[in-house]
C-alpha positions in Angstrom: 46.0 131.6 179.7 43.7 130.0 182.3 43.9 126.3 183.0 41.6 124.2 185.2 42.8 120.7 186.2 40.3 118.2 187.7 41.4 115.2 189.8 38.6 113.0 190.9 37.5 109.8 192.5 36.0 107.3 190.1 32.2 107.8 189.9 32.2 111.2 191.6 31.1 113.1 188.5 34.4 114.9 187.9 34.4 114.2 184.2 30.9 115.6 183.7 31.8 118.6 185.9 34.8 119.3 183.8 32.8 119.2 180.5 30.1 121.5 181.9 32.7 123.9 183.2 34.4 124.0 179.8 31.0 124.7 178.2 30.1 127.5 180.6 33.5 129.2 180.5 34.0 128.5 176.7 37.3 126.7 177.4 38.8 123.9 175.4 38.1 120.5 177.1 40.6 117.6 177.3 39.9 114.1 178.7 39.9 111.0 176.5 41.4 113.2 173.7 44.7 112.9 175.6 44.7 109.1 175.4 43.7 109.2 171.8 46.6 111.5 170.9 49.1 109.3 172.9 47.9 106.2 171.1 48.1 108.0 167.7 51.7 109.2 168.4 52.8 105.7 169.5 50.9 103.8 166.8 48.9 101.9 169.5 45.3 100.9 170.1 43.7 103.6 172.3 42.0 101.1 174.6 45.2 99.2 175.2 47.0 102.6 175.8 44.4 103.5 178.4 44.7 100.1 180.1 48.5 100.4 180.4 48.4 103.9 181.7 45.7 103.2 184.2 47.1 99.9 185.5 50.5 100.1 187.2 52.7 97.5 185.6 53.6 95.8 188.8 50.0 94.8 189.3 49.0 93.7 185.7 51.6 91.0 184.9 50.6 87.4 186.1 53.1 86.0 188.6 53.7 82.9 186.4 55.3 85.0 183.6 59.0 84.3 183.1 61.4 85.9 180.7 60.6 87.1 177.2 62.8 86.3 174.1 64.6 89.6 174.6 65.9 88.5 178.0 63.6 91.1 179.7 60.9 89.8 182.1 57.3 90.5 181.1 57.0 92.7 184.1 60.1 94.8 183.0 58.8 95.0 179.5 55.4 96.3 180.6 57.0 98.8 183.1 59.2 100.1 180.2 56.1 100.5 178.0 54.2 102.3 180.8 57.1 104.6 181.4 57.3 105.4 177.7 53.5 106.2 177.6 53.7 108.4 180.7 56.5 110.4 179.1 54.4 110.7 176.0 51.4 111.8 178.1 53.6 114.5 179.6 54.5 115.7 176.1 50.9 115.7 174.9 49.7 117.7 177.9 52.5 120.2 177.6 51.7 120.6 173.9 48.1 121.4 174.8 49.1 124.3 177.0 51.7 125.5 174.6 48.8 126.4 172.2 47.9 129.1 174.8 44.2 128.5 174.9 42.1 128.4 178.1 41.3 124.8 178.9 39.9 122.2 181.3 42.0 119.0 181.7 40.4 116.1 183.5 42.7 113.5 185.2 46.1 112.4 183.8 47.8 114.0 186.8 47.7 117.3 184.9 47.7 119.3 188.1 51.2 117.9 188.9 52.6 118.0 185.3 51.4 121.6 184.8 52.4 123.0 188.3 54.6 125.6 186.7 51.6 127.1 184.8 49.7 127.7 188.1 46.4 126.0 187.1 43.3 126.1 189.2 43.5 122.7 190.8 40.2 121.0 191.7 39.5 117.7 193.4 36.1 116.0 193.0 34.9 113.4 195.5 31.7 111.8 196.8 30.4 109.3 199.3 30.7 105.7 198.1 26.9 105.3 197.9 26.7 108.2 195.6 29.5 107.0 193.4 27.9 103.6 193.1 24.6 105.3 192.1 26.3 107.3 189.4 28.1 104.2 188.1 24.8 102.3 187.9 23.0 105.1 186.1 25.8 105.3 183.5 26.3 101.5 183.1 26.3 100.2 179.5 23.4 98.1 178.4 23.8 94.5 179.7 26.3 95.5 182.4 24.6 94.1 185.5 27.1 94.5 188.3 26.0 94.3 191.9 26.7 97.2 194.4 29.6 95.2 195.9 31.1 94.5 192.4 30.9 98.2 191.6 32.4 99.2 194.9 35.3 96.9 194.2 35.8 98.4 190.8 35.8 101.9 192.2 38.3 101.1 194.8 40.6 99.3 192.3 40.5 102.1 189.8 41.2 104.7 192.5 44.1 102.6 193.9 45.6 102.4 190.5 45.4 106.1 190.0 47.0 106.7 193.3 49.9 104.4 192.5 50.5 106.1 189.2 50.5 109.5 190.9 53.0 108.3 193.4 55.2 107.0 190.6 55.1 110.4 188.8 55.3 112.8 191.8 55.7 111.0 195.0 52.5 112.7 196.3 49.2 111.3 197.4 46.0 112.0 195.4 43.4 113.9 197.4 45.6 115.6 199.9 43.9 118.9 200.8 47.0 121.1 200.4 47.4 120.0 196.8 44.2 121.6 195.6 42.5 125.0 195.6 39.0 123.6 195.8 37.7 120.2 196.9 34.2 119.5 195.7 32.0 116.9 197.3 29.3 116.1 194.8 27.2 114.0 197.2 23.5 114.9 196.9 24.3 117.3 194.0 23.3 117.2 190.4 26.4 118.2 188.4 24.4 120.5 186.1 23.3 122.5 189.2 26.8 122.5 190.8 28.8 123.5 187.7 27.7 127.1 187.5 28.7 127.7 191.1 32.2 126.2 190.4 32.4 128.3 187.2 31.8 131.4 189.3 34.5 130.4 191.7 36.9 129.9 188.8 36.1 133.3 187.5 36.9 134.9 190.8 40.0 132.8 191.3 41.5 133.8 188.0 40.3 137.4 188.5 42.7 137.8 191.4 45.6 137.3 189.1 48.4 134.9 189.8 49.3 135.1 193.5 52.7 133.6 192.8 53.6 136.7 190.7 52.7 139.2 193.4 
């Protein structure tokens, strides 16, 4: 079984790269499907599930909140929910690989959770100006954010992702030694870059698992 995990900076094109890689290599593709499965298993709204998973609990509870009726602070309650969802996320990702099909998994710290499976670990990044450009191109109708507002959003999302990764593994996202290939998408169209990355993946998997040699 061949697994590719993609960690990425927000706006770098990592999600599109993952989808194109899956199409080129005929792999299964998992991204938002993971959130949808977690929400289904927990009987929760998928948007709220995504919000809790992507916003560390210690930053999302207003400081004026006191205790809930159960005697638990609102912060403790949200931390407990986030922990429960992170454990469910781990179960969902492990269930994906137990099927035994080649796949691409975007985000969700899959590179850490699936370390024992020796996936090809990719990290996708880009210069801030390029990330802002991509976000503006993909903005929903009526969403008129300024460059500064988009940059703040990018930095906030990436900071949240880093905090979640630290909570799960104690490691920092984007450290060179954690990945087999770091891809800077600046000045690249993803559709032109994807075939080259797919060729790299074929050669990488073609060597066999170095850990077994």
